[in-house]
C-alpha positions in Angstrom: -6.2 -22.4 19.3 -7.2 -22.2 15.2 -10.9 -21.7 14.4 -12.4 -23.6 11.7 -12.6 -22.8 8.2 -14.8 -19.9 7.3 -18.6 -20.5 6.8 -20.5 -17.6 6.1 -23.7 -19.3 8.0 -21.8 -19.7 11.0 -19.7 -16.4 11.1 -21.4 -13.7 12.7 -19.3 -10.9 12.4 -19.1 -7.5 10.5 -15.4 -7.1 10.1 -13.4 -8.6 7.0 -9.6 -8.1 6.8 -8.2 -9.0 3.0 -4.8 -9.5 2.2 -3.3 -11.2 -0.3 -0.5 -12.4 1.5 0.7 -16.1 3.1 -1.2 -14.8 6.1 0.5 -17.7 8.7 3.6 -15.1 8.4 1.9 -11.8 7.9 2.5 -10.4 11.5 0.9 -7.0 10.5 -2.5 -8.3 9.2 -2.4 -10.6 12.1 -1.9 -8.0 14.9 -5.0 -6.0 13.1 -6.9 -9.1 13.6 -5.7 -9.5 17.1 -6.6 -5.9 18.2 -10.2 -6.6 16.4 -10.5 -9.5 18.8 -9.7 -7.1 21.8 -12.2 -4.9 20.7 -15.1 -7.3 21.1 -15.5 -8.4 16.9 -14.7 -11.5 15.3 -12.6 -11.0 12.0 -13.0 -12.8 9.0 -9.5 -13.2 7.3 -9.2 -13.5 3.9 -5.9 -14.5 2.6 -3.2 -17.1 1.0 -3.0 -20.0 3.2 -1.6 -23.5 3.1 -3.5 -26.5 4.5 -1.4 -26.7 7.4 -1.7 -23.1 8.0 -4.1 -22.4 11.7 -4.7 -18.8 12.7 -7.1 -18.3 15.5 -9.5 -16.7 13.1 -12.2 -17.2 10.6 -10.2 -17.8 7.9 -11.1 -18.2 3.8 -7.7 -19.1 2.3 -6.5 -19.0 -1.1 -3.4 -21.4 -2.0 -0.1 -19.8 -1.9 0.9 -18.9 -5.4 3.9 -20.9 -6.5 5.8 -18.4 -8.8 7.2 -19.8 -12.1 7.8 -18.7 -15.8 4.4 -19.7 -17.1 2.6 -17.9 -13.8 4.4 -14.6 -14.5 3.9 -15.1 -18.4 -0.1 -14.9 -17.6 0.2 -12.3 -15.5 2.0 -10.3 -17.9 -0.3 -10.9 -20.3 -3.0 -9.7 -18.0 -1.4 -6.6 -17.1 0.0 -5.3 -20.2 -2.6 -3.8 -21.5 -3.5 -1.5 -18.5 -1.4 1.3 -20.8 -4.8 1.4 -22.6 -6.3 3.0 -19.7 -8.4 2.0 -16.6 -10.8 0.1 -18.3 -8.2 -2.3 -19.5 -6.6 -2.4 -16.1 -9.9 -3.1 -14.6 -10.1 -6.1 -17.2 -6.4 -7.4 -16.7 -7.1 -7.1 -12.7 -10.4 -9.2 -12.7 -9.4 -11.9 -15.0 -7.6 -13.2 -12.6 -9.0 -16.1 -10.4 -8.1 -15.2 -7.1 -9.7 -11.9 -7.0 -12.7 -12.7 -8.3 -12.6 -15.3 -5.6 -12.0 -12.9 -2.9 -14.9 -10.8 -4.0 -16.8 -13.5 -3.8 -15.7 -14.4 -0.2 -16.7 -10.6 0.5 -19.9 -11.1 -1.1 -20.6 -14.1 1.2 -20.2 -12.9 4.0 -21.1 -9.6 3.8 -19.1 -7.7 6.1 -19.7 -3.7 7.0 -16.1 -3.1 7.1 -13.2 -4.0 4.9 -9.7 -3.6 6.1 -8.1 -3.9 3.0 -4.2 -4.6 2.9 -2.0 -3.3 0.0 -3.2 -2.1 -3.3 -5.0 -5.8 -5.0 -7.1 -5.9 -1.5 -8.1 -1.9 -2.4 -9.3 -2.6 -5.3 -11.4 -5.6 -4.5 -13.0 -3.6 -1.5 -13.6 -0.8 -3.7 -15.8 -3.1 -5.9 -17.6 -4.5 -2.9 -18.0 -1.2 -1.0 -19.8 0.0 -4.5 -22.0 -2.8 -4.7 -22.9 -3.0 -0.9 -22.0 0.4 0.4 -19.6 -0.9 3.2 -17.1 0.9 4.8 -13.2 0.7 3.5 -10.1 0.7 5.5 -7.2 1.3 3.6 -3.7 -0.1 5.0 -0.8 0.3 2.7 2.6 -1.6 3.6 4.3 0.1 0.6 4.5 2.8 -1.9 2.7 0.7 -4.4 3.3 2.5 -7.5 7.1 2.7 -6.6 7.6 -0.5 -5.0 10.1 -2.4 -7.8 10.9 0.7 -9.9 14.3 -0.8 -10.3 12.8 -3.0 -12.4 12.3 -2.1 -16.1 10.0 -5.3 -16.7 8.1 -4.3 -13.6 7.9 -0.4 -14.8 6.8 -1.8 -18.2 4.4 -4.8 -17.2 3.0 -4.2 -14.1 3.3 -0.3 -12.7 0.6 0.8 -15.3 -2.0 -1.5 -13.5 -0.8 -0.5 -10.0 -0.6 3.4 -10.9 -4.4 3.1 -12.7 -6.3 1.1 -10.0 -4.6 2.5 -6.7 -5.6 5.8 -8.2 -8.7 5.5 -9.2 -9.6 3.3 -5.8 -8.0 4.9 -2.9 -11.1 7.6 -3.0 -13.2 4.5 -1.9 -11.3 4.5 1.3 -12.8 5.8 4.4 -9.6 5.7 6.3 -5.8 5.4 5.1 -3.0 4.0 6.8 0.8 3.5 6.0 4.0 2.1 8.0 6.0 5.1 8.0 6.0 9.2 7.8 7.6 10.2 4.9 5.8 7.7 2.8 2.2 9.0 4.5 3.5 12.6 3.3 4.0 11.3 -0.3 1.0 9.2 -0.4 -1.2 12.5 0.5 1.0 14.3 -1.7 0.3 11.8 -4.7 -3.3 11.3 -4.3 -4.4 14.9 -2.8 -5.8 13.1 0.1 -7.7 15.5 2.3 -5.4 14.3 5.1 -2.3 12.8 5.5 -2.4 9.0 6.1 -2.1 8.1 9.3 1.2 6.0 10.4 0.9 2.8 11.7 4.2 1.5 12.5 5.2 -2.2 12.3 6.3 -2.6 15.7 6.3 -6.4 17.5 4.9 -6.8 20.8 7.7 -6.7 23.6 9.6 -9.4 25.1 11.6 -10.2 28.2 15.4 -9.7 27.9 17.7 -11.0 29.9 19.1 -9.2 32.6 22.4 -8.3 31.6 23.8 -6.7 28.4 27.3 -8.3 27.5 28.6 -7.9 23.9 31.3 -10.6 23.0 34.1 -9.7 20.2 33.9 -10.4 17.5 30.6 -9.7 17.0 27.7 -11.7 16.3 25.9 -10.0 13.3 21.9 -10.7 12.1 20.3 -10.3 9.2 16.7 -11.8 9.6 13.8 -11.7 7.2 12.6 -12.5 3.8 16.0 -13.5 1.6 15.2 -11.5 -1.6 17.3 -9.6 -4.0 16.3 -6.4 -3.2 17.7 -6.7 0.6 21.5 -5.7 -0.1 22.9 -9.0 0.7 25.1 -9.5 -2.0 26.6 -6.1 -1.1 26.8 -7.1 2.6 28.6 -10.7 2.0 31.0 -8.6 -0.3 31.8 -6.2 2.1 33.0 -9.4 4.8 36.6 -9.2 3.2 36.8 -5.6 4.1 36.3 -5.9 7.8 38.9 -5.8 10.2 37.7 -8.1 12.8 36.2 -11.6 11.9 32.7 -10.9 12.8 30.0 -13.9 12.2 27.4 -13.1 9.9 24.0 -15.2 9.8 21.7 -14.8 7.2 18.2 -16.2 9.1 14.9 -16.1 7.0 13.5 -17.9 3.7 13.5 -17.0 0.1 13.5 -19.2 -3.3 15.9 -22.0 -3.3 17.8 -21.0 -6.8 18.6 -17.1 -5.0 19.5 -19.0 -1.8 22.0 -20.9 -3.7 23.6 -18.1 -5.3 24.0 -16.3 -2.4 25.4 -19.2 -0.8 28.0 -19.7 -4.0 28.6 -15.8 -3.6 29.7 -16.3 0.2 31.9 -19.1 -0.3 33.9 -17.4 -3.0 34.8 -14.9 -0.9 37.8 -14.8 1.6 36.8 -15.5 5.2 33.7 -17.6 3.8 33.5 -19.4 7.2 32.2 -15.9 8.9 28.8 -16.3 7.0 26.1 -18.9 8.1 22.6 -19.5 6.7 19.6 -20.3 8.7 15.8 -21.0 7.8 13.1 -18.7 9.2 11.9 -19.5 12.9 8.4 -19.1 13.8 6.8 -15.5 14.3 6.8 -15.6 17.9 10.2 -16.7 18.4 12.2 -14.2 15.8 12.9 -12.0 18.4 13.8 -14.5 21.5 16.2 -16.3 18.9 17.4 -12.9 17.8 18.1 -11.9 21.5 19.8 -15.2 22.3 22.1 -15.2 19.0 23.3 -11.8 18.0 24.6 -8.2 19.0 23.9 -6.3 16.0 21.1 -6.5 13.4 21.7 -5.1 9.9 19.8 -3.8 6.9 21.7 -2.4 4.7 19.0 -1.7 1.4 19.9 -0.4 -1.5 18.5 3.3 -2.3 18.2 3.4 -5.8 14.8 4.0 -5.8 12.2 6.7 -4.0 10.3 3.6 -2.6 13.4 2.5 -0.8 14.1 5.5 0.9 10.7 5.2 2.9 11.2 1.9 3.8 10.6 1.2 7.5 10.6 -2.5 7.8 9.7 -4.3 11.2 12.8 -5.9 11.4 14.5 -2.8 12.6 11.8 -2.7 15.5 12.4 -6.3 15.9 16.2 -6.0 16.3 15.5 -2.9 18.8 13.0 -5.0 20.6 15.5 -7.8 20.9 17.9 -5.6 22.6 20.0 -5.4 19.5 22.8 -2.3 18.1 21.4 -1.8 14.4 23.4 -1.0 11.4 21.6 0.1 8.3 21.5 2.0 5.0 20.4 5.6 5.2 16.8 5.7 4.1 15.0 8.7 5.5 13.1 7.2 8.4 15.5 4.2 9.0 17.9 6.9 9.4 15.6 8.9 11.8 14.7 5.7 14.0 18.2 4.3 14.5 19.7 7.7 15.2 16.8 9.0 16.7 17.0 6.6 19.6 20.6 6.3 19.4 20.5 2.1 18.8 23.2 2.0 16.0 25.2 3.2 12.9 24.1 4.5 9.4 26.4 3.8 6.5 26.8 7.0 4.1 25.1 4.7 1.6 24.8 1.1 0.9 28.0 0.4 -1.3 30.5 -2.4 0.0 33.1 -0.2 1.4 30.3 1.9 2.7 28.7 -1.1 4.6 32.5 -2.0 5.8 33.2 1.3 7.0 30.2 1.2 9.4 30.7 -2.2 10.7 34.6 -1.3 11.2 33.7 2.1 12.7 32.3 -0.2 15.8 33.9 -0.9 19.2 32.8 -3.3 21.5 32.1 -0.5 23.8 30.1 1.7 21.4 27.9 -1.7 20.8 26.8 -2.1 24.3 26.0 1.4 24.6 23.6 1.2 21.5 22.1 -2.1 23.1 21.9 -0.6 26.2 20.3 2.1 24.2 17.9 -0.7 22.4 16.8 -1.7 26.1 15.3 1.6 27.0 13.8 2.0 23.1 12.2 -1.3 23.5 9.8 -0.4 26.2 8.2 2.3 24.0 8.6 0.8 20.7 6.2 -2.1 21.2 2.8 -2.9 19.9 1.6 -2.5 23.4 1.8 0.7 22.8 1.7 1.4 18.7 -1.7 -0.6 18.8 -3.4 2.3 20.5 -2.8 3.7 17.1 -4.4 1.6 14.9 -7.5 1.5 17.8 -7.8 5.1 16.9 -8.3 4.5 13.4 -10.8 1.3 13.6 -12.6 2.6 16.6 -14.6 5.3 14.8 -14.9 3.2 11.6 -16.5 0.3 13.9 -19.0 2.8 15.4 -20.0 3.7 12.2 -20.2 -0.1 11.2 -22.1 -0.8 14.0 -25.0 1.7 12.7 -25.3 0.0 9.5 -27.5 -2.4 7.9 -25.8 -5.6 7.0 -24.9 -4.5 3.2 
């Protein structure tokens, strides 16, 4: 059941969760909120949301941005001056209306604790803390200063702002967490943090799996998640003519219309084009049940051409495992650690076309069945029911401190 739109006069809570993301599909942020609720708190969520989006928490929403050339040019104009220093980076950041709006929502609500998801939320939360003395918990889902380092445009236009502001404001965080162990170590080294950030992996709730493990042949191969240019989908499609068996690939997820059209054209142009299908994203609570019914092998062959991508540990790998699927992935450090550590699949030698084809060709019906059986075992511990204890361990002392504070 959805709560009414945020009204500061009727809210009565002390924790705000801030995320510049479309909230209805941000499972990590929604899990933070759900845990806070079980701990006796009523979180206020400040995030992007459409008019039809509903969540079971108090929500202050900003319209989901619609990318356009004009929008990108305006953003670039605000961010280019960041080369001049921190003062310029701050000026460019606060010119953005949504950032000022989010700060205004915090000032209206006056929470004692702000959960800031990713670097723009950190900057807003740090400014609120400077004004009120509130506590800040920073959860970074990416290595922000390297997130799109493969793009020369991003490195020139966006990176200076990100680097200046995260470095300046991470000191305001009373606690820091991230999604994977190597990323946590890198953040500590980059910012000389006193302690290694806590690792809270993006792990889904468990689901009830079918009673038997059956593996048809050829395989049903699945990529699910956001359909974006940095996910290695072009190379995955290009590998299909090199597969020895006519396995079927389903790409399930939403993306920009133009990019989806380009992938469909690419698939139509290859030999065995009939082996590729595209499906829209399903609701978050249906992602794993649908995967469990419709696939045998989950894939994620992200290119590893930047340091950030070596640290990637996306929720989809845990969704594949939780759905009882075998996995095939590129050799990112943390990805490889999960897949090989739990013996649930194969790791390609790199993210090239032939490396992907070789990884797929090395599978047999027997090996996939064995990996699926191991995935079922791993799913008992790689689930949010277990992982949320880590997040509870982060939140509990912050909430205890917030309870003793006067309302800022």
